[in-house]
DRENKOL-354617 format. One record per atom (N, C-alpha, C): x, y, z; residue in three letters. Coordinates in steps of 0.2 Angstrom, whole numbers, padded with zeros to 4 digits, always signed. Example, Ala and Ser with C-alpha at 12.3 -4.5 7.8 and 13.67 -1.06 7.14 Angstrom:
2
+0066-0028+0039Ala/+0062-0022+0039Ala/+0066-0016+0039Ala/+0064-0011+0035Ser/+0068-0005+0036Ser/+0064+0000+0039Ser/
END
This chain:
303
-0046+0116-0059Met/-0045+0117-0051Met/-0043+0111-0048Met/-0046+0105-0051Ile/-0043+0099-0047Ile/-0037+0097-0049Ile/-0036+0098-0055Ile/-0028+0096-0057Ile/-0023+0100-0054Ile/-0023+0106-0053Ser/-0019+0112-0052Ser/-0019+0112-0044Ser/-0023+0110-0039Asn/-0023+0111-0032Asn/-0021+0103-0030Asn/-0014+0103-0028Arg/-0012+0097-0024Arg/-0015+0095-0019Arg/-0018+0099-0015Arg/-0021+0097-0010Arg/-0027+0093-0011Arg/-0030+0093-0016Val/-0037+0090-0018Val/-0034+0083-0021Val/-0031+0082-0024Thr/-0028+0075-0027Thr/-0022+0072-0023Thr/-0018+0076-0020Gly/-0012+0073-0016Gly/-0007+0073-0021Gly/-0008+0075-0027Leu/-0002+0073-0033Leu/-0001+0080-0036Leu/+0005+0082-0038Ser/+0007+0087-0043Ser/+0004+0086-0050Ser/+0004+0091-0053Val/+0001+0091-0060Val/+0006+0087-0065Val/+0012+0087-0063Asp/+0016+0083-0068Asp/+0015+0076-0066Asp/+0014+0074-0061Val/+0013+0066-0059Val/+0006+0064-0061Val/+0000+0070-0061Ile/-0005+0067-0065Ile/-0005+0067-0072Ile/-0001+0070-0075Ala/+0000+0070-0082Ala/+0002+0063-0085Ala/+0008+0060-0080Glu/+0012+0056-0081Glu/+0006+0050-0081Glu/+0002+0050-0076Leu/-0004+0045-0075Leu/-0008+0044-0081Leu/-0010+0050-0084Val/-0015+0050-0089Val/-0011+0047-0095Val/-0005+0049-0096Ala/-0002+0046-0103Ala/+0000+0038-0101Ala/+0001+0036-0095Glu/+0002+0028-0094Glu/-0004+0025-0094Glu/-0009+0027-0091Leu/-0015+0022-0089Leu/-0021+0024-0093Leu/-0020+0030-0098Gly/-0026+0031-0103Gly/-0026+0025-0108Gly/-0020+0024-0111Pro/-0021+0018-0115Pro/-0023+0011-0113Pro/-0021+0011-0105Leu/-0022+0004-0104Leu/-0030+0003-0102Leu/-0033+0009-0099Trp/-0040+0007-0098Trp/-0044+0008-0104Trp/-0043+0011-0110His/-0047+0011-0117His/-0044+0004-0119His/-0039+0001-0119Glu/-0038-0006-0121Glu/-0042-0011-0117Glu/-0043-0011-0111Arg/-0047-0015-0106Arg/-0054-0013-0107Arg/-0057-0006-0109His/-0064-0006-0111His/-0066-0009-0117His/-0061-0008-0123Gln/-0062-0011-0128Gln/-0063-0018-0127Gln/-0060-0023-0124Ala/-0059-0030-0122Ala/-0065-0032-0120Ala/-0068-0028-0115Arg/-0074-0029-0112Arg/-0081-0029-0116Arg/-0080-0024-0121Leu/-0086-0023-0127Leu/-0084-0029-0131Leu/-0080-0032-0133Ala/-0079-0037-0138Ala/-0080-0044-0134Ala/-0080-0045-0128Ser/-0080-0051-0125Ser/-0088-0054-0123Ser/-0092-0048-0125Arg/-0100-0051-0123Arg/-0103-0050-0130Arg/-0108-0054-0131Pro/-0113-0054-0138Pro/-0117-0046-0139Pro/-0115-0044-0145Arg/-0118-0037-0146Arg/-0124-0038-0150Arg/-0128-0034-0149Thr/-0135-0033-0155Thr/-0134-0027-0159Thr/-0128-0022-0156Arg/-0128-0016-0161Arg/-0121-0018-0164Arg/-0120-0014-0169Ala/-0114-0013-0173Ala/-0108-0009-0168Ala/-0102-0009-0169Val/-0097-0008-0167Val/-0096-0001-0167Val/-0097+0004-0161Gly/-0098+0011-0162Gly/-0104+0014-0161Gly/-0109+0009-0161Ala/-0116+0011-0159Ala/-0118+0013-0153Ala/-0123+0016-0151Gly/-0125+0017-0145Gly/-0123+0024-0142Gly/-0125+0024-0135Ala/-0122+0030-0132Ala/-0114+0032-0130Ala/-0113+0037-0132Lys/-0104+0038-0131Lys/-0104+0041-0125Lys/-0097+0040-0122His/-0094+0041-0116His/-0094+0049-0114His/-0097+0052-0110Arg/-0096+0060-0109Arg/-0091+0060-0103Arg/-0089+0055-0098Phe/-0086+0056-0092Phe/-0078+0052-0096Phe/-0075+0057-0097Val/-0069+0055-0100Val/-0064+0053-0095Val/-0058+0049-0097Phe/-0054+0046-0094Phe/-0051+0050-0089Phe/-0048+0056-0091Val/-0046+0061-0086Val/-0050+0062-0080Val/-0057+0063-0081Asp/-0061+0064-0074Asp/-0062+0057-0072Asp/-0062+0052-0075Arg/-0062+0045-0071Arg/-0056+0045-0065Arg/-0050+0046-0068Leu/-0045+0046-0065Leu/-0044+0051-0058Leu/-0046+0057-0061Leu/-0047+0063-0055Leu/-0052+0061-0050Leu/-0058+0057-0052Ala/-0063+0055-0046Ala/-0060+0049-0043Ala/-0056+0045-0045Ala/-0052+0040-0041Ala/-0047+0043-0037Ala/-0044+0048-0038Leu/-0039+0049-0034Leu/-0042+0054-0028Leu/-0048+0058-0030Val/-0051+0063-0025Val/-0054+0057-0019Val/-0058+0051-0022His/-0060+0047-0016His/-0054+0044-0013His/-0049+0042-0017Leu/-0044+0038-0012Leu/-0040+0044-0007Leu/-0040+0051-0009Arg/-0037+0055-0004Arg/-0041+0059+0001Arg/-0046+0058+0000His/-0051+0062+0005His/-0057+0057+0007His/-0058+0051+0003Gly/-0064+0046+0007Gly/-0070+0049+0004Gly/-0071+0054-0001Ala/-0077+0055-0002Ala/-0082+0050-0005Ala/-0088+0051-0003Thr/-0092+0046-0006Thr/-0094+0047-0012Thr/-0097+0042-0017His/-0098+0041-0023His/-0104+0046-0024His/-0108+0047-0020Asp/-0114+0052-0022Asp/-0111+0060-0023Asp/-0106+0061-0018Val/-0104+0069-0017Val/-0099+0069-0024Val/-0095+0063-0027Leu/-0092+0064-0032Leu/-0096+0065-0038Leu/-0102+0061-0038Ala/-0106+0062-0043Ala/-0109+0069-0045Ala/-0111+0072-0039Cys/-0113+0080-0039Cys/-0108+0084-0042Cys/-0102+0083-0039Trp/-0097+0086-0042Trp/-0095+0085-0049Trp/-0096+0080-0050Phe/-0093+0079-0058Phe/-0099+0080-0064Phe/-0105+0080-0061Gly/-0111+0080-0065Gly/-0113+0074-0067Gly/-0111+0068-0065Val/-0114+0062-0068Val/-0119+0059-0062Val/-0120+0052-0065Asp/-0124+0047-0060Asp/-0120+0045-0055Asp/-0121+0042-0049Arg/-0118+0039-0045Arg/-0115+0033-0047Arg/-0118+0028-0051Ser/-0117+0022-0055Ser/-0111+0023-0059Ser/-0110+0029-0061Thr/-0105+0030-0067Thr/-0098+0031-0063Thr/-0099+0035-0057Ile/-0093+0036-0052Ile/-0092+0029-0050Ile/-0096+0026-0047Thr/-0094+0019-0044Thr/-0090+0014-0050Thr/-0093+0014-0056Arg/-0090+0009-0061Arg/-0083+0014-0064Arg/-0081+0020-0064Ala/-0076+0023-0065Ala/-0070+0021-0061Ala/-0072+0022-0054Ile/-0067+0020-0049Ile/-0065+0014-0048Ile/-0070+0009-0050Gly/-0070+0002-0051Gly/-0064-0001-0057Gly/-0065+0004-0062Glu/-0060+0003-0068Glu/-0053+0005-0066Glu/-0052+0010-0063Val/-0045+0014-0063Val/-0042+0012-0057Val/-0045+0010-0051Arg/-0041+0008-0045Arg/-0038+0002-0046Arg/-0039-0004-0050Pro/-0034-0009-0052Pro/-0027-0007-0056Pro/-0029-0002-0060Leu/-0024-0001-0065Leu/-0019+0004-0060Leu/-0021+0006-0055Leu/-0016+0010-0050Leu/-0012+0005-0046Leu/-0016+0000-0043Ala/-0013-0005-0040Ala/-0008-0009-0043Ala/-0009-0009-0050Glu/-0004-0014-0053Glu/+0003-0010-0055Glu/+0004-0004-0053Arg/+0010-0001-0056Arg/+0015-0001-0050Arg/+0014-0004-0045Gly/+0020-0005-0041Gly/+0022+0001-0038Gly/+0028+0002-0034Cys/+0032+0007-0031Cys/+0038+0009-0035Cys/+0037+0017-0036Thr/+0042+0020-0040Thr/+0047+0020-0036Thr/+0054+0019-0039Ile/+0059+0021-0034Ile/+0064+0026-0038Ile/+0065+0026-0045Ser/+0067+0031-0049Ser/+0062+0032-0054Ser/+0064+0037-0059Pro/+0061+0037-0066Pro/+0060+0032-0071Pro/+0056+0028-0071Gly/+0054+0023-0076Gly/+0057+0016-0071Gly/+0059+0016-0065Val/+0060+0010-0062Val/+0055+0009-0057Val/+0053+0004-0056Arg/+0047+0001-0051Arg/+0048-0005-0048Arg/+0046-0007-0042Leu/+0045-0012-0039Leu/+0038-0015-0038Leu/+0037-0021-0041Arg/+0030-0023-0041Arg/+0030-0029-0036Arg/+0035-0033-0034Thr/+0034-0040-0031Thr/+0040-0039-0024Thr/+0039-0043-0019Leu/+0043-0043-0014Leu/+0050-0046-0016Leu/+0050-0051-0020Ala/+0058-0053-0023Ala/+0061-0046-0026Ala/+0058-0043-0031Glu/+0061-0037-0034Glu/+0065-0032-0027Glu/+0060-0031-0023Val/+0061-0027-0018Val/+0068-0030-0014Val/+0069-0036-0012Ile/+0074-0039-0009Ile/+0081-0038-0013Ile/+0079-0039-0019Asp/+0084-0039-0024Asp/+0088-0032-0025Asp/+0083-0027-0026His/+0085-0020-0025His/+0088-0018-0018His/+0086-0020-0013Leu/+0091-0019-0007Leu/+0097-0021-0006Leu/+0097-0027-0010Gly/+0103-0031-0010Gly/+0109-0028-0014Gly/+0106-0025-0020Ala/+0110-0023-0025Ala/+0112-0015-0023Ala/+0108-0011-0020Ser/+0110-0005-0018Ser/+0113-0004-0012Ser/+0114-0010-0007Gly/+0116-0010+0000Gly/+0113-0007+0004Gly/+0106-0006+0004Gln/+0102-0002+0009Gln/+0098-0007+0013Gln/+0097-0004+0019Thr/+0093-0008+0024Thr/+0086-0007+0024Thr/+0081-0012+0024Gly/+0075-0012+0023Gly/+0071-0012+0031Gly/+0066-0010+0031Ile/+0062-0009+0037Ile/+0056-0011+0035Ile/+0051-0016+0040Val/+0046-0020+0038Val/+0041-0019+0044Val/+0035-0018+0043Asp/+0030-0018+0048Asp/+0023-0019+0045Asp/+0018-0021+0049Gly/+0012-0021+0047Gly/+0007-0016+0048Gly/+0002-0014+0045Thr/-0003-0008+0047Thr/-0010-0012+0046Thr/-0015-0010+0050Glu/-0020-0012+0049Glu/-0026-0006+0046Glu/-0031-0008+0044Ile/-0036-0003+0040Ile/-0044-0006+0044Ile/-0046-0002+0047Arg/-0052-0003+0049Arg/-0058-0005+0043Arg/-0061-0009+0043Val/-0067-0012+0040Val/-0074-0012+0042Val/-0079-0013+0038Arg/-0085-0014+0041Arg/-0086-0022+0044Arg/-0089-0024+0049Arg/-0090-0030+0052Arg/-0094-0035+0047Arg/-0091-0041+0046Pro/-0095-0046+0041Pro/-0102-0046+0044Pro/-0106-0049+0040Ala/-0113-0050+0042Ala/-0114-0055+0047Ala/-0119-0055+0051Ala/-0121-0061+0056Ala/-0122-0067+0052Ala/-0119-0073+0056Gly/-0120-0080+0053Gly/-0114-0081+0048Gly/-0110-0078+0047Arg/-0104-0079+0041Arg/-0101-0084+0046Arg/-0097-0089+0042Lys/-0092-0094+0045Lys/-0086-0088+0048Lys/-0083-0086+0044Asp/-0077-0082+0044Asp/-0078-0074+0049Asp/-0083-0074+0051Arg/-0085-0067+0054Arg/-0079-0065+0059Arg/-0078-0069+0063Asp/-0071-0068+0067Asp/-0064-0066+0064Asp/-0064-0069+0059Arg/-0058-0068+0056Arg/-0055-0060+0055Arg/-0059-0056+0055Phe/-0057-0050+0053Phe/-0057-0045+0060Phe/-0057-0049+0065Ile/-0056-0046+0073Ile/-0049-0046+0074Ile/-0045-0040+0074Ser/-0039-0038+0076Ser/-0037-0041+0082Ser/-0033-0045+0083Gly/-0030-0046+0093Gly/-0027-0040+0095Gly/-0024-0035+0092Lys/-0021-0029+0094Lys/-0026-0024+0094Lys/-0030-0023+0091Asn/-0035-0016+0092Asn/-0042-0018+0094Asn/-0043-0025+0094Lys/-0050-0028+0095Lys/-0055-0025+0090Lys/-0054-0023+0084Gln/-0059-0020+0079Gln/-0059-0025+0074Gln/-0063-0024+0069Asn/-0063-0026+0063Asn/-0058-0024+0059Asn/-0053-0028+0055Ala/-0049-0024+0051Ala/-0046-0027+0045Ala/-0043-0025+0041Val/-0037-0030+0037Val/-0031-0027+0039Val/-0026-0031+0036Lys/-0020-0030+0038Lys/-0016-0031+0031Lys/-0009-0026+0031Ala/-0006-0025+0026Ala/+0002-0024+0028Ala/+0008-0027+0024Met/+0014-0028+0026Met/+0017-0022+0021Met/+0020-0018+0024Val/+0024-0012+0022Val/+0031-0012+0023Val/+0034-0012+0017Leu/+0042-0011+0017Leu/+0045-0005+0015Leu/+0049-0002+0018Thr/+0052+0005+0016Thr/+0059+0003+0016Thr/+0063+0008+0013Asn/+0071+0008+0014Asn/+0074+0012+0022Asn/+0078+0014+0021Gly/+0081+0016+0028Gly/+0079+0023+0030Gly/+0076+0027+0023Asp/+0074+0033+0024Asp/+0066+0035+0024Asp/+0064+0028+0024Gly/+0057+0028+0025Gly/+0053+0029+0017Gly/+0056+0028+0013Arg/+0054+0028+0005Arg/+0050+0021+0005Arg/+0044+0022+0003Leu/+0040+0015+0002Leu/+0042+0012-0005Leu/+0044+0006-0003Leu/+0046+0001-0008Leu/+0041-0005-0010Leu/+0037-0007-0006Phe/+0032-0012-0006Phe/+0026-0012-0002Phe/+0020-0013-0004Cys/+0014-0016+0001Cys/+0010-0021-0002Cys/+0009-0025+0002Ser/+0006-0031+0002Ser/+0000-0032+0000Ser/-0003-0037-0003Pro/-0011-0037-0002Pro/-0013-0038+0006Pro/-0019-0037+0006Thr/-0021-0038+0013Thr/-0024-0044+0015Thr/-0023-0046+0022Gln/-0024-0050+0024Gln/-0030-0050+0031Gln/-0034-0053+0032Pro/-0040-0052+0038Pro/-0035-0051+0044Pro/-0039-0047+0049Gly/-0034-0044+0054Gly/-0032-0048+0060Gly/-0035-0054+0060Ser/-0033-0060+0066Ser/-0027-0062+0063Ser/-0024-0061+0057Cys/-0017-0064+0054Cys/-0012-0060+0059Cys/-0007-0065+0061Ala/-0002-0061+0064Ala/+0003-0058+0060Ala/+0007-0054+0061Asp/+0012-0050+0057Asp/+0017-0055+0054Asp/+0018-0061+0059Ile/+0024-0064+0058Ile/+0023-0070+0052Ile/+0016-0072+0053Thr/+0012-0076+0049Thr/+0011-0074+0042Thr/+0009-0067+0041His/+0008-0064+0036His/+0016-0063+0031His/+0021-0062+0035Ala/+0027-0061+0032Ala/+0029-0069+0029Ala/+0028-0073+0033Arg/+0030-0080+0030Arg/+0025-0082+0024Arg/+0019-0080+0024Glu/+0015-0082+0019Glu/+0018-0078+0010Glu/+0020-0072+0013Leu/+0023-0068+0007Leu/+0029-0071+0004Leu/+0032-0075+0008Gly/+0038-0079+0006Gly/+0044-0073+0007Gly/+0043-0070+0012Leu/+0050-0066+0016Leu/+0056-0070+0018Leu/+0054-0075+0022Val/+0059-0080+0025Val/+0063-0083+0019Val/+0060-0086+0014Lys/+0064-0090+0008Lys/+0068-0085+0004Lys/+0064-0078+0003Leu/+0069-0074-0002Leu/+0074-0071+0002Leu/+0075-0070+0009Leu/+0081-0067+0013Leu/+0086-0074+0013Leu/+0082-0080+0014Ala/+0088-0085+0016Ala/+0092-0087+0010Ala/+0088-0086+0004Asp/+0091-0089-0003Asp/+0094-0083-0007Asp/+0093-0076-0005Gly/+0093-0071-0009Gly/+0100-0067-0006Gly/+0101-0062-0009Pro/+0106-0058-0007Pro/+0107-0055+0002Pro/+0113-0053+0004Ala/+0113-0052+0010Ala/+0110-0044+0013Ala/+0104-0045+0015Val/+0100-0039+0016Val/+0098-0039+0023Val/+0099-0032+0027Glu/+0097-0032+0034Glu/+0090-0029+0034Glu/+0086-0033+0037Ile/+0079-0030+0038Ile/+0077-0028+0046Ile/+0074-0022+0047Leu/+0073-0022+0053Leu/+0066-0022+0054Leu/+0063-0025+0059Ala/+0056-0026+0061Ala/+0055-0025+0069Ala/+0049-0025+0071Asp/+0047-0025+0079Asp/+0047-0031+0082Asp/+0045-0032+0088Ala/+0045-0037+0091Ala/+0039-0043+0088Ala/+0033-0039+0084Gly/+0029-0044+0081Gly/+0033-0049+0075Gly/+0039-0048+0073Tyr/+0042-0052+0069Tyr/+0048-0057+0073Tyr/+0049-0058+0080Gln/+0054-0061+0083Gln/+0053-0068+0081Gln/+0058-0070+0078Gly/+0059-0078+0076Gly/+0060-0077+0070Gly/+0059-0073+0065Leu/+0062-0072+0059Leu/+0070-0072+0058Leu/+0073-0070+0062Gly/+0079-0068+0062Gly/+0084-0075+0063Gly/+0081-0080+0068Ala/+0084-0087+0067Ala/+0082-0090+0061Ala/+0077-0089+0057Gln/+0076-0093+0051Gln/+0079-0089+0045Gln/+0081-0083+0045Thr/+0084-0080+0040Thr/+0092-0078+0040Thr/+0095-0082+0046Gly/+0102-0082+0047Gly/+0104-0074+0049Gly/+0099-0072+0053Gly/+0101-0065+0056Gly/+0100-0060+0051Gly/+0096-0061+0046Arg/+0095-0054+0042Arg/+0089-0051+0044Arg/+0084-0053+0048Val/+0079-0049+0051Val/+0081-0048+0058Val/+0082-0041+0059Val/+0084-0039+0066Val/+0077-0036+0069Val/+0076-0040+0075Thr/+0071-0038+0079Thr/+0074-0034+0087Thr/+0070-0031+0090Pro/+0072-0029+0097Pro/+0076-0035+0101Pro/+0080-0033+0105Pro/+0082-0038+0110Pro/+0078-0041+0114Pro/+0080-0047+0115His/+0076-0051+0120His/+0078-0050+0127His/+0072-0050+0131Arg/+0074-0049+0139Arg/+0076-0055+0142Arg/+0082-0055+0145Lys/+0084-0061+0148Lys/+0082-0061+0154Lys/+0082-0056+0159Phe/+0079-0057+0165Phe/+0071-0055+0165Phe/+0067-0058+0166Lys/+0061-0057+0168Lys/+0059-0053+0175Lys/+0063-0056+0180Lys/+0062-0053+0186Lys/+0068-0052+0189Lys/+0069-0047+0194Asn/+0074-0044+0198Asn/+0079-0043+0193Asn/+0079-0039+0188Ala/+0085-0039+0183Ala/+0090-0034+0187Ala/+0097-0035+0186Pro/+0103-0030+0188Pro/+0101-0023+0185Pro/+0102-0018+0189Asp/+0103-0010+0186Asp/+0107-0011+0180Asp/+0112-0013+0179Trp/+0116-0013+0174Trp/+0113-0016+0167Trp/+0110-0022+0168Tyr/+0107-0024+0163Tyr/+0099-0021+0161Tyr/+0096-0019+0165Glu/+0090-0013+0163Glu/+0092-0007+0159Glu/+0098-0005+0161Glu/+0102+0001+0157Glu/+0104-0001+0151Glu/+0107-0006+0150Met/+0109-0008+0143Met/+0103-0010+0138Met/+0098-0015+0141His/+0093-0015+0137His/+0089-0010+0134His/+0088-0006+0139Glu/+0084+0001+0138Glu/+0088+0004+0132Glu/+0095+0005+0132Arg/+0098+0008+0127Arg/+0097+0004+0121Arg/+0098-0002+0120Gln/+0098-0006+0114Gln/+0092-0006+0111Gln/+0086-0005+0115Arg/+0080-0005+0113Arg/+0078+0002+0110Arg/+0080+0006+0113Lys/+0079+0012+0109Lys/+0083+0015+0103Lys/+0089+0012+0103Ala/+0094+0011+0096Ala/+0090+0009+0091Ala/+0087+0003+0093His/+0084-0001+0088His/+0076+0003+0085His/+0074+0006+0091Ser/+0068+0010+0089Ser/+0068+0017+0083Ser/+0074+0019+0086Ser/+0076+0026+0082Ser/+0077+0024+0075Ser/+0080+0019+0073Arg/+0082+0016+0067Arg/+0076+0014+0063Arg/+0071+0010+0067Arg/+0066+0008+0064Arg/+0059+0013+0063Arg/+0059+0018+0066Ile/+0055+0022+0065Ile/+0052+0026+0060Ile/+0057+0024+0054Arg/+0055+0028+0047Arg/+0049+0024+0045Arg/+0048+0018+0045Val/+0043+0014+0043Val/+0036+0016+0045Val/+0038+0018+0051Glu/+0030+0022+0054Glu/+0029+0029+0051Glu/+0034+0033+0049His/+0032+0038+0045His/+0030+0036+0037His/+0032+0031+0034Gly/+0030+0028+0028Gly/+0023+0026+0028Gly/+0020+0023+0034Ile/+0014+0021+0034Ile/+0009+0027+0037Ile/+0012+0033+0040Ala/+0008+0038+0042Ala/+0006+0042+0036Ala/+0011+0042+0030His/+0008+0045+0025His/+0003+0041+0021His/+0004+0034+0021Leu/-0002+0031+0018Leu/-0008+0032+0021Leu/-0009+0032+0028Lys/-0015+0034+0032Lys/-0017+0042+0031Lys/-0013+0046+0028Asn/-0015+0052+0027Asn/-0021+0053+0021Asn/-0021+0048+0017Trp/-0026+0047+0011Trp/-0031+0044+0015Trp/-0037+0047+0017Arg/-0042+0045+0021Arg/-0047+0039+0019Arg/-0045+0037+0013Ala/-0049+0030+0011Ala/-0046+0026+0015Ala/-0041+0026+0017Leu/-0037+0020+0022Leu/-0037+0022+0029Leu/-0040+0026+0031Ala/-0041+0028+0038Ala/-0046+0023+0041Ala/-0051+0023+0038Arg/-0057+0018+0039Arg/-0061+0016+0033Arg/-0060+0010+0030His/-0064+0009+0024His/-0071+0006+0025His/-0076+0009+0022Leu/-0083+0008+0022Leu/-0086+0004+0018Leu/-0081+0002+0012Gly/-0085+0000+0007Gly/-0084-0009+0007Gly/-0082-0011+0001Arg/-0081-0018+0001Arg/-0075-0021+0003Arg/-0074-0026+0007Arg/-0068-0027+0010Arg/-0063-0029+0006Arg/-0066-0034+0002Glu/-0060-0035-0006Glu/-0057-0030-0010Glu/-0061-0025-0011His/-0056-0018-0013His/-0051-0015-0010His/-0050-0017-0003Val/-0044-0014+0001Val/-0038-0015-0002Val/-0036-0022-0004Ser/-0030-0023-0007Ser/-0028-0019-0013Ser/-0033-0018-0016Asp/-0031-0013-0022Asp/-0031-0006-0020Asp/-0034-0003-0015Met/-0034+0003-0014Met/-0027+0004-0009Met/-0024+0000-0005Val/-0019+0002-0001Val/-0013+0001-0005Val/-0013-0004-0011Gln/-0008-0003-0016Gln/-0007+0002-0021Gln/-0012+0004-0023Ala/-0014+0011-0027Ala/-0011+0016-0024Ala/-0013+0018-0017Val/-0010+0023-0013Val/-0002+0023-0013Val/+0000+0017-0011Ala/+0007+0015-0010Ala/+0010+0017-0017Ala/+0008+0015-0022Gly/+0012+0018-0029Gly/+0011+0024-0029Gly/+0006+0028-0028Leu/+0004+0035-0029Leu/+0009+0038-0026Leu/+0010+0037-0020Leu/+0014+0040-0015Leu/+0022+0041-0016Leu/+0024+0034-0018Ser/+0031+0033-0021Ser/+0032+0037-0027Ser/+0027+0037-0032His/+0028+0041-0038His/+0030+0049-0036His/+0025+0051-0032Gln/+0026+0058-0030Gln/+0031+0059-0026Gln/+0034+0055-0022Gln/+0041+0055-0018Gln/+0047+0055-0023Gln/+0047+0052-0028Thr/+0051+0051-0034Thr/+0052+0058-0037Thr/+0045+0061-0039Ala/+0045+0067-0042Ala/+0047+0073-0039Ala/+0046+0073-0031Asp/+0048+0079-0027Asp/+0056+0079-0026Asp/+0059+0073-0027Leu/+0067+0072-0025Leu/+0070+0076-0032Leu/+0067+0074-0038Gly/+0070+0077-0045Gly/+0077+0074-0046Gly/+0079+0075-0052Pro/+0085+0071-0055Pro/+0092+0073-0051Pro/+0092+0078-0047Arg/+0098+0079-0044Arg/+0098+0075-0038Arg/+0093+0075-0034Arg/+0093+0071-0028Arg/+0093+0064-0030Arg/+0091+0061-0035Gln/+0091+0055-0037Gln/+0098+0051-0038Gln/+0103+0056-0040Arg/+0110+0052-0041Arg/+0113+0050-0035Arg/
END
């Protein structure tokens, strides 16, 4: 039932089968490495055997990401202890995050440099924007407590940078930063300025939060037009400025659609767990969405 119903996991049966074939051996390898890395008092192969197989571990992680189900609920659903679910999700989530974004069968983008090279080689336009995920407020007395307060939403949050192509296909999702980090600062720390200045000629559309990157990248980052008249602007200028602003917004709106698809996975609507896990979660969901989008397009649409 869980595998066959796409509303439960957000993924088709074929995509889940590909995930099992790809991640199963990696999980088993890491599991054996963990066992071998610590002193043993029993012979290899002795002790309790796993009843919670990898397929069920993967499904528990997918349901948790898709619907934000608590570990207690999943434990009751799968008939295991809550600690088993917590351990399983903690093992599967990094594997999903490391996969990157799928752009065609067998081809994935894992770094921002690979995304810029892909856009340059294919002649596509990229669209960049930041998105925030609400998190728990740090405990009182912590020195960095105010770092997570977003200046935009006035809430405790972490921020990720999302990059799509002109059609809204997810190409990259960055690790998260505290919510107080500005969009343009986050982009600079990720190396976007250097990659665009030294790399292929790529057009990147961005909102007003990235104004200033255009001058640093030779005009490759395109932001909304500056307003030259702050007071008493002529009617002709108001009309022209509004027309240019709407034209830019209509091209850039696709990245908002991509972010909306991310937030449909309820674990990213508001995260109530450990803040350090959010990076893996958002990157895992981005990779899963891009994989499903590639599968939905099919071989004919990919040509």
